[in-house]
N, CA, C and O atoms as a GROMACS GRO file, in nm:
protein
  580
    1MET      N    1  10.436  -2.204  10.595
    1MET     CA    2  10.355  -2.126  10.508
    1MET      C    3  10.420  -2.128  10.372
    1MET      O    4  10.543  -2.128  10.362
    2THR      N    5  10.340  -2.128  10.263
    2THR     CA    6  10.393  -2.128  10.128
    2THR      C    7  10.341  -2.007  10.054
    2THR      O    8  10.221  -1.978  10.058
    3HIS      N    9  10.429  -1.936   9.987
    3HIS     CA   10  10.393  -1.822   9.905
    3HIS      C   11  10.415  -1.859   9.759
    3HIS      O   12  10.508  -1.934   9.728
    4THR      N   13  10.332  -1.808   9.670
    4THR     CA   14  10.352  -1.830   9.528
    4THR      C   15  10.394  -1.698   9.466
    4THR      O   16  10.323  -1.598   9.475
    5THR      N   17  10.510  -1.700   9.401
    5THR     CA   18  10.561  -1.583   9.333
    5THR      C   19  10.595  -1.621   9.191
    5THR      O   20  10.679  -1.708   9.167
    6ASN      N   21  10.530  -1.556   9.096
    6ASN     CA   22  10.552  -1.586   8.954
    6ASN      C   23  10.537  -1.735   8.923
    6ASN      O   24  10.612  -1.791   8.843
    7GLY      N   25  10.440  -1.797   8.987
    7GLY     CA   26  10.413  -1.937   8.962
    7GLY      C   27  10.504  -2.035   9.034
    7GLY      O   28  10.490  -2.156   9.015
    8THR      N   29  10.596  -1.987   9.116
    8THR     CA   30  10.688  -2.074   9.187
    8THR      C   31  10.650  -2.078   9.335
    8THR      O   32  10.637  -1.973   9.399
    9ASP      N   33  10.633  -2.199   9.389
    9ASP     CA   34  10.605  -2.213   9.531
    9ASP      C   35  10.733  -2.196   9.609
    9ASP      O   36  10.838  -2.251   9.572
   10ARG      N   37  10.725  -2.121   9.718
   10ARG     CA   38  10.842  -2.098   9.801
   10ARG      C   39  10.799  -2.107   9.947
   10ARG      O   40  10.706  -2.038   9.990
   11ALA      N   41  10.866  -2.192  10.023
   11ALA     CA   42  10.834  -2.206  10.166
   11ALA      C   43  10.894  -2.090  10.242
   11ALA      O   44  11.009  -2.052  10.218
   12THR      N   45  10.816  -2.034  10.332
   12THR     CA   46  10.863  -1.923  10.414
   12THR      C   47  10.851  -1.963  10.559
   12THR      O   48  10.744  -2.003  10.605
   13SER      N   49  10.960  -1.951  10.631
   13SER     CA   50  10.960  -1.985  10.773
   13SER      C   51  10.937  -1.859  10.855
   13SER      O   52  11.002  -1.757  10.833
   14THR      N   53  10.843  -1.869  10.948
   14THR     CA   54  10.819  -1.756  11.039
   14THR      C   55  10.855  -1.794  11.181
   14THR      O   56  10.816  -1.724  11.275
   15SER      N   57  10.928  -1.905  11.198
   15SER     CA   58  10.956  -1.955  11.332
   15SER      C   59  11.048  -1.865  11.413
   15SER      O   60  11.053  -1.877  11.536
   16THR      N   61  11.122  -1.776  11.348
   16THR     CA   62  11.212  -1.690  11.425
   16THR      C   63  11.162  -1.547  11.434
   16THR      O   64  11.234  -1.459  11.483
   17ALA      N   65  11.041  -1.522  11.389
   17ALA     CA   66  10.984  -1.389  11.403
   17ALA      C   67  10.965  -1.360  11.552
   17ALA      O   68  10.936  -1.451  11.629
   18PRO      N   69  10.981  -1.234  11.592
   18PRO     CA   70  10.979  -1.199  11.734
   18PRO      C   71  10.856  -1.243  11.813
   18PRO      O   72  10.866  -1.259  11.934
   19ASN      N   73  10.744  -1.261  11.751
   19ASN     CA   74  10.623  -1.294  11.826
   19ASN      C   75  10.585  -1.441  11.820
   19ASN      O   76  10.477  -1.478  11.866
   20THR      N   77  10.669  -1.524  11.764
   20THR     CA   78  10.635  -1.665  11.756
   20THR      C   79  10.670  -1.737  11.886
   20THR      O   80  10.752  -1.691  11.965
   21GLY      N   81  10.605  -1.850  11.906
   21GLY     CA   82  10.634  -1.931  12.024
   21GLY      C   83  10.778  -1.978  12.026
   21GLY      O   84  10.841  -1.984  12.132
   22ALA      N   85  10.832  -2.013  11.909
   22ALA     CA   86  10.972  -2.059  11.903
   22ALA      C   87  11.067  -1.948  11.947
   22ALA      O   88  11.162  -1.974  12.020
   23HIS      N   89  11.041  -1.827  11.903
   23HIS     CA   90  11.128  -1.716  11.942
   23HIS      C   91  11.116  -1.690  12.093
   23HIS      O   92  11.216  -1.668  12.161
   24GLN      N   93  10.994  -1.692  12.144
   24GLN     CA   94  10.973  -1.668  12.286
   24GLN      C   95  11.039  -1.778  12.370
   24GLN      O   96  11.097  -1.749  12.474
   25ALA      N   97  11.029  -1.904  12.324
   25ALA     CA   98  11.094  -2.015  12.395
   25ALA      C   99  11.246  -1.997  12.392
   25ALA      O  100  11.313  -2.020  12.493
   26PHE      N  101  11.299  -1.956  12.277
   26PHE     CA  102  11.443  -1.931  12.266
   26PHE      C  103  11.488  -1.824  12.365
   26PHE      O  104  11.586  -1.843  12.436
   27VAL      N  105  11.416  -1.712  12.371
   27VAL     CA  106  11.453  -1.603  12.461
   27VAL      C  107  11.445  -1.648  12.606
   27VAL      O  108  11.534  -1.618  12.686
   28LEU      N  109  11.339  -1.720  12.641
   28LEU     CA  110  11.322  -1.770  12.778
   28LEU      C  111  11.437  -1.864  12.816
   28LEU      O  112  11.498  -1.847  12.922
   29LEU      N  113  11.464  -1.963  12.732
   29LEU     CA  114  11.571  -2.060  12.762
   29LEU      C  115  11.708  -1.993  12.765
   29LEU      O  116  11.791  -2.024  12.850
   30ARG      N  117  11.731  -1.902  12.672
   30ARG     CA  118  11.861  -1.832  12.669
   30ARG      C  119  11.881  -1.750  12.796
   30ARG      O  120  11.990  -1.746  12.853
   31THR      N  121  11.775  -1.685  12.841
   31THR     CA  122  11.784  -1.604  12.963
   31THR      C  123  11.812  -1.692  13.084
   31THR      O  124  11.902  -1.662  13.163
   32VAL      N  125  11.736  -1.798  13.099
   32VAL     CA  126  11.752  -1.887  13.214
   32VAL      C  127  11.889  -1.952  13.215
   32VAL      O  128  11.954  -1.961  13.320
   33PHE      N  129  11.935  -2.000  13.098
   33PHE     CA  130  12.063  -2.069  13.093
   33PHE      C  131  12.182  -1.973  13.087
   33PHE      O  132  12.297  -2.017  13.083
   34THR      N  133  12.155  -1.845  13.085
   34THR     CA  134  12.261  -1.745  13.107
   34THR      C  135  12.267  -1.711  13.256
   34THR      O  136  12.373  -1.716  13.317
   35VAL      N  137  12.152  -1.677  13.312
   35VAL     CA  138  12.147  -1.629  13.451
   35VAL      C  139  12.175  -1.741  13.553
   35VAL      O  140  12.254  -1.721  13.644
   36ALA      N  141  12.112  -1.856  13.538
   36ALA     CA  142  12.124  -1.961  13.639
   36ALA      C  143  12.268  -2.012  13.655
   36ALA      O  144  12.317  -2.017  13.768
   37PRO      N  145  12.338  -2.049  13.548
   37PRO     CA  146  12.476  -2.095  13.569
   37PRO      C  147  12.566  -1.988  13.631
   37PRO      O  148  12.652  -2.018  13.714
   38ILE      N  149  12.548  -1.863  13.590
   38ILE     CA  150  12.629  -1.756  13.648
   38ILE      C  151  12.596  -1.741  13.797
   38ILE      O  152  12.687  -1.727  13.879
   39ALA      N  153  12.468  -1.742  13.831
   39ALA     CA  154  12.428  -1.729  13.972
   39ALA      C  155  12.480  -1.845  14.056
   39ALA      O  156  12.534  -1.824  14.164
   40PHE      N  157  12.464  -1.969  14.005
   40PHE     CA  158  12.512  -2.086  14.080
   40PHE      C  159  12.664  -2.086  14.086
   40PHE      O  160  12.722  -2.126  14.187
   41GLY      N  161  12.728  -2.043  13.978
   41GLY     CA  162  12.874  -2.035  13.978
   41GLY      C  163  12.925  -1.936  14.081
   41GLY      O  164  13.020  -1.965  14.154
   42LEU      N  165  12.862  -1.820  14.086
   42LEU     CA  166  12.902  -1.720  14.186
   42LEU      C  167  12.879  -1.770  14.327
   42LEU      O  168  12.957  -1.740  14.418
   43ASP      N  169  12.771  -1.847  14.345
   43ASP     CA  170  12.743  -1.897  14.480
   43ASP      C  171  12.846  -1.999  14.528
   43ASP      O  172  12.858  -2.022  14.648
   44LYS      N  173  12.919  -2.060  14.436
   44LYS     CA  174  13.026  -2.151  14.478
   44LYS      C  175  13.131  -2.073  14.560
   44LYS      O  176  13.200  -2.132  14.642
   45PHE      N  177  13.142  -1.943  14.538
   45PHE     CA  178  13.238  -1.861  14.611
   45PHE      C  179  13.180  -1.806  14.742
   45PHE      O  180  13.255  -1.773  14.834
   46PHE      N  181  13.046  -1.797  14.750
   46PHE     CA  182  12.985  -1.736  14.867
   46PHE      C  183  12.909  -1.835  14.955
   46PHE      O  184  12.892  -1.810  15.074
   47GLY      N  185  12.865  -1.947  14.900
   47GLY     CA  186  12.799  -2.051  14.977
   47GLY      C  187  12.670  -2.009  15.044
   47GLY      O  188  12.639  -2.055  15.153
   48LEU      N  189  12.594  -1.922  14.980
   48LEU     CA  190  12.467  -1.878  15.039
   48LEU      C  191  12.354  -1.979  15.020
   48LEU      O  192  12.266  -1.989  15.105
   49LEU      N  193  12.356  -2.054  14.912
   49LEU     CA  194  12.245  -2.144  14.879
   49LEU      C  195  12.255  -2.280  14.947
   49LEU      O  196  12.155  -2.335  14.991
   50THR      N  197  12.375  -2.334  14.954
   50THR     CA  198  12.394  -2.468  15.012
   50THR      C  199  12.543  -2.491  15.037
   50THR      O  200  12.627  -2.408  15.003
   51ASP      N  201  12.574  -2.604  15.097
   51ASP     CA  202  12.712  -2.647  15.113
   51ASP      C  203  12.745  -2.733  14.991
   51ASP      O  204  12.720  -2.854  14.990
   52TRP      N  205  12.801  -2.671  14.889
   52TRP     CA  206  12.821  -2.737  14.759
   52TRP      C  207  12.910  -2.860  14.768
   52TRP      O  208  12.895  -2.952  14.688
   53GLU      N  209  13.001  -2.863  14.863
   53GLU     CA  210  13.092  -2.977  14.873
   53GLU      C  211  13.018  -3.107  14.902
   53GLU      O  212  13.066  -3.215  14.869
   54ASP      N  213  12.900  -3.097  14.964
   54ASP     CA  214  12.821  -3.217  14.993
   54ASP      C  215  12.778  -3.289  14.866
   54ASP      O  216  12.747  -3.408  14.869
   55TYR      N  217  12.775  -3.219  14.753
   55TYR     CA  218  12.729  -3.276  14.627
   55TYR      C  219  12.843  -3.334  14.543
   55TYR      O  220  12.819  -3.377  14.430
   56LEU      N  221  12.963  -3.335  14.595
   56LEU     CA  222  13.077  -3.386  14.520
   56LEU      C  223  13.100  -3.533  14.555
   56LEU      O  224  13.121  -3.566  14.672
   57ALA      N  225  13.096  -3.618  14.454
   57ALA     CA  226  13.118  -3.762  14.476
   57ALA      C  227  13.260  -3.784  14.528
   57ALA      O  228  13.354  -3.721  14.481
   58PRO      N  229  13.276  -3.873  14.627
   58PRO     CA  230  13.409  -3.898  14.684
   58PRO      C  231  13.512  -3.940  14.578
   58PRO      O  232  13.629  -3.901  14.588
   59TRP      N  233  13.470  -4.017  14.480
   59TRP     CA  234  13.567  -4.063  14.379
   59TRP      C  235  13.619  -3.946  14.295
   59TRP      O  236  13.734  -3.949  14.250
   60ILE      N  237  13.536  -3.844  14.274
   60ILE     CA  238  13.583  -3.726  14.201
   60ILE      C  239  13.677  -3.645  14.291
   60ILE      O  240  13.780  -3.595  14.245
   61ASN      N  241  13.641  -3.634  14.418
   61ASN     CA  242  13.727  -3.563  14.513
   61ASN      C  243  13.863  -3.630  14.522
   61ASN      O  244  13.965  -3.562  14.537
   62ASP      N  245  13.867  -3.764  14.514
   62ASP     CA  246  13.993  -3.838  14.518
   62ASP      C  247  14.072  -3.824  14.388
   62ASP      O  248  14.194  -3.834  14.386
   63LEU      N  249  14.001  -3.801  14.280
   63LEU     CA  250  14.061  -3.797  14.147
   63LEU      C  251  14.131  -3.664  14.118
   63LEU      O  252  14.235  -3.661  14.053
   64VAL      N  253  14.074  -3.555  14.165
   64VAL     CA  254  14.127  -3.422  14.134
   64VAL      C  255  14.212  -3.371  14.249
   64VAL      O  256  14.188  -3.404  14.365
   65PRO      N  257  14.312  -3.289  14.217
   65PRO     CA  258  14.396  -3.234  14.324
   65PRO      C  259  14.321  -3.128  14.405
   65PRO      O  260  14.227  -3.067  14.355
   66GLY      N  261  14.362  -3.109  14.525
   66GLY     CA  262  14.303  -3.006  14.610
   66GLY      C  263  14.188  -3.059  14.694
   66GLY      O  264  14.156  -3.177  14.693
   67THR      N  265  14.128  -2.966  14.766
   67THR     CA  266  14.016  -2.999  14.854
   67THR      C  267  13.884  -2.992  14.778
   67THR      O  268  13.878  -2.939  14.667
   68ALA      N  269  13.780  -3.044  14.839
   68ALA     CA  270  13.647  -3.036  14.778
   68ALA      C  271  13.606  -2.890  14.758
   68ALA      O  272  13.542  -2.857  14.658
   69HIS      N  273  13.643  -2.805  14.851
   69HIS     CA  274  13.611  -2.662  14.838
   69HIS      C  275  13.681  -2.602  14.716
   69HIS      O  276  13.621  -2.524  14.642
   70GLU      N  277  13.807  -2.637  14.695
   70GLU     CA  278  13.880  -2.586  14.579
   70GLU      C  279  13.820  -2.638  14.449
   70GLU      O  280  13.814  -2.566  14.350
   71VAL      N  281  13.775  -2.763  14.450
   71VAL     CA  282  13.708  -2.819  14.332
   71VAL      C  283  13.581  -2.740  14.303
   71VAL      O  284  13.552  -2.708  14.187
   72MET      N  285  13.506  -2.708  14.407
   72MET     CA  286  13.382  -2.632  14.388
   72MET      C  287  13.409  -2.490  14.337
   72MET      O  288  13.328  -2.435  14.264
   73LEU      N  289  13.521  -2.432  14.375
   73LEU     CA  290  13.556  -2.301  14.319
   73LEU      C  291  13.583  -2.313  14.170
   73LEU      O  292  13.541  -2.227  14.093
   74LEU      N  293  13.653  -2.418  14.128
   74LEU     CA  294  13.674  -2.443  13.986
   74LEU      C  295  13.541  -2.466  13.914
   74LEU      O  296  13.519  -2.415  13.805
   75VAL      N  297  13.454  -2.544  13.977
   75VAL     CA  298  13.320  -2.568  13.922
   75VAL      C  299  13.248  -2.435  13.903
   75VAL      O  300  13.182  -2.414  13.801
   76GLY      N  301  13.260  -2.346  14.000
   76GLY     CA  302  13.196  -2.214  13.990
   76GLY      C  303  13.246  -2.137  13.870
   76GLY      O  304  13.167  -2.075  13.799
   77VAL      N  305  13.375  -2.140  13.846
   77VAL     CA  306  13.432  -2.070  13.730
   77VAL      C  307  13.377  -2.130  13.600
   77VAL      O  308  13.340  -2.058  13.509
   78ILE      N  309  13.372  -2.263  13.594
   78ILE     CA  310  13.321  -2.330  13.474
   78ILE      C  311  13.175  -2.293  13.451
   78ILE      O  312  13.134  -2.270  13.337
   79GLU      N  313  13.096  -2.289  13.557
   79GLU     CA  314  12.954  -2.253  13.542
   79GLU      C  315  12.938  -2.109  13.494
   79GLU      O  316  12.851  -2.081  13.412
   80ILE      N  317  13.019  -2.019  13.544
   80ILE     CA  318  13.012  -1.880  13.499
   80ILE      C  319  13.047  -1.872  13.351
   80ILE      O  320  12.980  -1.804  13.274
   81VAL      N  321  13.152  -1.942  13.310
   81VAL     CA  322  13.191  -1.946  13.169
   81VAL      C  323  13.078  -2.003  13.083
   81VAL      O  324  13.051  -1.953  12.974
   82ALA      N  325  13.012  -2.109  13.132
   82ALA     CA  326  12.901  -2.169  13.058
   82ALA      C  327  12.786  -2.070  13.041
   82ALA      O  328  12.728  -2.061  12.933
   83GLY      N  329  12.754  -1.995  13.145
   83GLY     CA  330  12.648  -1.895  13.135
   83GLY      C  331  12.682  -1.786  13.035
   83GLY      O  332  12.596  -1.743  12.958
   84VAL      N  333  12.805  -1.741  13.037
   84VAL     CA  334  12.849  -1.639  12.940
   84VAL      C  335  12.845  -1.696  12.798
   84VAL      O  336  12.807  -1.627  12.704
   85ALA      N  337  12.885  -1.823  12.783
   85ALA     CA  338  12.881  -1.887  12.651
   85ALA      C  339  12.739  -1.892  12.596
   85ALA      O  340  12.718  -1.870  12.477
   86VAL      N  341  12.642  -1.918  12.682
   86VAL     CA  342  12.502  -1.918  12.638
   86VAL      C  343  12.460  -1.779  12.591
   86VAL      O  344  12.391  -1.764  12.490
   87ALA      N  345  12.503  -1.677  12.665
   87ALA     CA  346  12.467  -1.539  12.628
   87ALA      C  347  12.527  -1.500  12.494
   87ALA      O  348  12.462  -1.434  12.412
   88VAL      N  349  12.652  -1.540  12.470
   88VAL     CA  350  12.725  -1.498  12.351
   88VAL      C  351  12.698  -1.588  12.232
   88VAL      O  352  12.681  -1.540  12.120
   89ALA      N  353  12.695  -1.718  12.254
   89ALA     CA  354  12.678  -1.816  12.146
   89ALA      C  355  12.585  -1.927  12.194
   89ALA      O  356  12.631  -2.034  12.231
   90PRO      N  357  12.454  -1.902  12.193
   90PRO     CA  358  12.360  -1.998  12.254
   90PRO      C  359  12.359  -2.137  12.192
   90PRO      O  360  12.330  -2.235  12.261
   91ARG      N  361  12.391  -2.148  12.065
   91ARG     CA  362  12.395  -2.280  12.003
   91ARG      C  363  12.505  -2.365  12.068
   91ARG      O  364  12.480  -2.479  12.106
   92PHE      N  365  12.624  -2.310  12.080
   92PHE     CA  366  12.734  -2.378  12.146
   92PHE      C  367  12.713  -2.382  12.297
   92PHE      O  368  12.734  -2.486  12.360
   93GLY      N  369  12.672  -2.270  12.356
   93GLY     CA  370  12.652  -2.263  12.500
   93GLY      C  371  12.550  -2.363  12.550
   93GLY      O  372  12.568  -2.422  12.657
   94GLY      N  373  12.443  -2.383  12.474
   94GLY     CA  374  12.343  -2.482  12.513
   94GLY      C  375  12.402  -2.622  12.519
   94GLY      O  376  12.370  -2.700  12.610
   95LEU      N  377  12.488  -2.654  12.423
   95LEU     CA  378  12.555  -2.786  12.425
   95LEU      C  379  12.653  -2.796  12.541
   95LEU      O  380  12.664  -2.901  12.604
   96LEU      N  381  12.723  -2.687  12.570
   96LEU     CA  382  12.816  -2.686  12.682
   96LEU      C  383  12.742  -2.707  12.814
   96LEU      O  384  12.786  -2.786  12.898
   97VAL      N  385  12.631  -2.638  12.832
   97VAL     CA  386  12.552  -2.654  12.955
   97VAL      C  387  12.495  -2.796  12.964
   97VAL      O  388  12.494  -2.856  13.071
   98ALA      N  389  12.448  -2.851  12.850
   98ALA     CA  390  12.395  -2.987  12.851
   98ALA      C  391  12.504  -3.087  12.892
   98ALA      O  392  12.480  -3.177  12.972
   99ALA      N  393  12.624  -3.070  12.837
   99ALA     CA  394  12.735  -3.160  12.873
   99ALA      C  395  12.770  -3.146  13.021
   99ALA      O  396  12.795  -3.245  13.090
  100TRP      N  397  12.772  -3.022  13.068
  100TRP     CA  398  12.803  -2.997  13.209
  100TRP      C  399  12.698  -3.063  13.300
  100TRP      O  400  12.733  -3.125  13.400
  101LEU      N  401  12.572  -3.050  13.263
  101LEU     CA  402  12.465  -3.112  13.341
  101LEU      C  403  12.478  -3.265  13.337
  101LEU      O  404  12.450  -3.331  13.436
  102GLY      N  405  12.520  -3.320  13.224
  102GLY     CA  406  12.545  -3.464  13.216
  102GLY      C  407  12.652  -3.507  13.316
  102GLY      O  408  12.640  -3.612  13.379
  103GLY      N  409  12.756  -3.426  13.329
  103GLY     CA  410  12.860  -3.455  13.428
  103GLY      C  411  12.808  -3.448  13.570
  103GLY      O  412  12.843  -3.530  13.655
  104ILE      N  413  12.723  -3.351  13.595
  104ILE     CA  414  12.662  -3.339  13.729
  104ILE      C  415  12.576  -3.461  13.759
  104ILE      O  416  12.580  -3.515  13.870
  105ILE      N  417  12.498  -3.503  13.661
  105ILE     CA  418  12.412  -3.621  13.679
  105ILE      C  419  12.497  -3.744  13.709
  105ILE      O  420  12.466  -3.820  13.800
  106LEU      N  421  12.603  -3.764  13.632
  106LEU     CA  422  12.693  -3.877  13.656
  106LEU      C  423  12.751  -3.871  13.797
  106LEU      O  424  12.754  -3.972  13.867
  107ASN      N  425  12.795  -3.754  13.839
  107ASN     CA  426  12.848  -3.735  13.974
  107ASN      C  427  12.744  -3.775  14.078
  107ASN      O  428  12.774  -3.851  14.170
  108LEU      N  429  12.621  -3.726  14.065
  108LEU     CA  430  12.518  -3.753  14.166
  108LEU      C  431  12.475  -3.898  14.168
  108LEU      O  432  12.457  -3.956  14.276
  109VAL      N  433  12.458  -3.958  14.051
  109VAL     CA  434  12.414  -4.097  14.045
  109VAL      C  435  12.520  -4.190  14.102
  109VAL      O  436  12.487  -4.287  14.171
  110THR      N  437  12.647  -4.161  14.075
  110THR     CA  438  12.753  -4.248  14.128
  110THR      C  439  12.770  -4.232  14.278
  110THR      O  440  12.829  -4.318  14.344
  111MET      N  441  12.719  -4.123  14.334
  111MET     CA  442  12.719  -4.107  14.479
  111MET      C  443  12.616  -4.198  14.545
  111MET      O  444  12.629  -4.234  14.662
  112GLY      N  445  12.514  -4.234  14.468
  112GLY     CA  446  12.405  -4.312  14.524
  112GLY      C  447  12.310  -4.227  14.607
  112GLY      O  448  12.231  -4.278  14.686
  113GLU      N  449  12.319  -4.097  14.588
  113GLU     CA  450  12.234  -4.002  14.662
  113GLU      C  451  12.183  -3.896  14.564
  113GLU      O  452  12.225  -3.890  14.449
  114TYR      N  453  12.094  -3.815  14.614
  114TYR     CA  454  12.046  -3.698  14.539
  114TYR      C  455  11.986  -3.735  14.402
  114TYR      O  456  12.003  -3.662  14.305
  115PHE      N  457  11.917  -3.848  14.396
  115PHE     CA  458  11.856  -3.889  14.270
  115PHE      C  459  11.751  -3.788  14.224
  115PHE      O  460  11.731  -3.772  14.104
  116ASP      N  461  11.685  -3.721  14.318
  116ASP     CA  462  11.586  -3.620  14.282
  116ASP      C  463  11.654  -3.502  14.211
  116ASP      O  464  11.598  -3.448  14.115
  117VAL      N  465  11.770  -3.464  14.256
  117VAL     CA  466  11.844  -3.355  14.193
  117VAL      C  467  11.893  -3.400  14.056
  117VAL      O  468  11.890  -3.323  13.960
  118ALA      N  469  11.938  -3.525  14.046
  118ALA     CA  470  11.984  -3.579  13.917
  118ALA      C  471  11.870  -3.580  13.816
  118ALA      O  472  11.890  -3.548  13.699
  119LEU      N  473  11.750  -3.618  13.860
  119LEU     CA  474  11.635  -3.619  13.770
  119LEU      C  475  11.599  -3.478  13.726
  119LEU      O  476  11.568  -3.455  13.609
  120ARG      N  477  11.603  -3.383  13.818
  120ARG     CA  478  11.579  -3.242  13.783
  120ARG      C  479  11.682  -3.194  13.682
  120ARG      O  480  11.649  -3.126  13.585
  121ASP      N  481  11.807  -3.230  13.706
  121ASP     CA  482  11.913  -3.187  13.615
  121ASP      C  483  11.899  -3.252  13.478
  121ASP      O  484  11.940  -3.193  13.377
  122PHE      N  485  11.842  -3.372  13.472
  122PHE     CA  486  11.815  -3.433  13.342
  122PHE      C  487  11.714  -3.350  13.264
  122PHE      O  488  11.730  -3.329  13.143
  123GLY      N  489  11.610  -3.302  13.331
  123GLY     CA  490  11.514  -3.214  13.265
  123GLY      C  491  11.580  -3.086  13.216
  123GLY      O  492  11.550  -3.038  13.106
  124LEU      N  493  11.671  -3.031  13.296
  124LEU     CA  494  11.745  -2.912  13.254
  124LEU      C  495  11.836  -2.942  13.135
  124LEU      O  496  11.850  -2.860  13.045
  125LEU      N  497  11.898  -3.061  13.134
  125LEU     CA  498  11.982  -3.102  13.022
  125LEU      C  499  11.900  -3.104  12.893
  125LEU      O  500  11.946  -3.054  12.790
  126VAL      N  501  11.781  -3.160  12.898
  126VAL     CA  502  11.695  -3.164  12.780
  126VAL      C  503  11.658  -3.022  12.736
  126VAL      O  504  11.656  -2.993  12.616
  127ALA      N  505  11.630  -2.934  12.831
  127ALA     CA  506  11.598  -2.795  12.798
  127ALA      C  507  11.718  -2.725  12.736
  127ALA      O  508  11.702  -2.644  12.644
  128ALA      N  509  11.839  -2.753  12.784
  128ALA     CA  510  11.959  -2.693  12.725
  128ALA      C  511  11.980  -2.742  12.582
  128ALA      O  512  12.022  -2.665  12.497
  129LEU      N  513  11.950  -2.869  12.556
  129LEU     CA  514  11.957  -2.920  12.419
  129LEU      C  515  11.853  -2.852  12.332
  129LEU      O  516  11.879  -2.820  12.216
  130ALA      N  517  11.733  -2.829  12.387
  130ALA     CA  518  11.629  -2.757  12.312
  130ALA      C  519  11.676  -2.616  12.278
  130ALA      O  520  11.651  -2.569  12.166
  131LEU      N  521  11.742  -2.549  12.370
  131LEU     CA  522  11.796  -2.416  12.342
  131LEU      C  523  11.893  -2.423  12.225
  131LEU      O  524  11.885  -2.341  12.133
  132SER      N  525  11.983  -2.518  12.227
  132SER     CA  526  12.080  -2.531  12.119
  132SER      C  527  12.011  -2.556  11.985
  132SER      O  528  12.051  -2.499  11.883
  133LEU      N  529  11.908  -2.640  11.984
  133LEU     CA  530  11.833  -2.666  11.860
  133LEU      C  531  11.759  -2.542  11.813
  133LEU      O  532  11.757  -2.513  11.693
  134LEU      N  533  11.698  -2.470  11.904
  134LEU     CA  534  11.629  -2.347  11.866
  134LEU      C  535  11.729  -2.245  11.811
  134LEU      O  536  11.699  -2.176  11.713
  135ALA      N  537  11.845  -2.236  11.872
  135ALA     CA  538  11.948  -2.144  11.824
  135ALA      C  539  11.995  -2.184  11.685
  135ALA      O  540  12.015  -2.099  11.599
  136ALA      N  541  12.012  -2.313  11.662
  136ALA     CA  542  12.056  -2.362  11.530
  136ALA      C  543  11.952  -2.328  11.424
  136ALA      O  544  11.987  -2.299  11.310
  137GLY      N  545  11.825  -2.333  11.461
  137GLY     CA  546  11.718  -2.302  11.367
  137GLY      C  547  11.704  -2.155  11.334
  137GLY      O  548  11.627  -2.118  11.246
  138ARG      N  549  11.778  -2.071  11.404
  138ARG     CA  550  11.771  -1.927  11.381
  138ARG      C  551  11.860  -1.885  11.265
  138ARG      O  552  11.850  -1.771  11.220
  139GLY      N  553  11.944  -1.972  11.216
  139GLY     CA  554  12.013  -1.946  11.091
  139GLY      C  555  12.156  -1.897  11.096
  139GLY      O  556  12.226  -1.910  10.996
  140THR      N  557  12.203  -1.842  11.206
  140THR     CA  558  12.343  -1.798  11.208
  140THR      C  559  12.429  -1.917  11.248
  140THR      O  560  12.394  -1.989  11.342
  141PRO      N  561  12.538  -1.939  11.181
  141PRO     CA  562  12.615  -2.060  11.200
  141PRO      C  563  12.648  -2.098  11.344
  141PRO      O  564  12.589  -2.193  11.395
  142ALA      N  565  12.736  -2.032  11.410
  142ALA     CA  566  12.780  -2.077  11.543
  142ALA      C  567  12.706  -2.009  11.655
  142ALA      O  568  12.674  -2.072  11.756
  143THR      N  569  12.678  -1.881  11.639
  143THR     CA  570  12.622  -1.808  11.751
  143THR      C  571  12.472  -1.811  11.755
  143THR      O  572  12.415  -1.813  11.864
  144ALA      N  573  12.406  -1.812  11.642
  144ALA     CA  574  12.260  -1.814  11.634
  144ALA      C  575  12.197  -1.718  11.731
  144ALA      O  576  12.126  -1.758  11.824
  145ARG      N  577  12.224  -1.591  11.710
  145ARG     CA  578  12.172  -1.489  11.802
  145ARG      C  579  12.028  -1.466  11.783
  145ARG      O  580  11.969  -1.383  11.853
   0.00000   0.00000   0.00000
């Protein structure tokens, strides 16, 4: 939208107003990428959703010290941190979640299994990048609240 004030054209952005689609998309993505990583991270400790160790590529299990279960506990901590990062600094947190999802995709593809999960995670990666872009467009440097 353009406003004219004293003969000068000035562009006005309304994309971050509370009722715009961009703002609603930002809130939706920020909420999902806060809650989901924290929930999945916590489940690494309780194992209610699945046997997470089944999703760990053997080469990664061989590369890191400890058991697959211990690796998944570390993964859980990282996911919780990523969810908190999205809540506190969505511009950075969105990039962190996107990078984390990229690692998950690499893990799954190199296993030669779970291609459906890898494809789903690619869609989530793109959504996490969209969150980061929406946060950047909100104007605050690092946090873009």
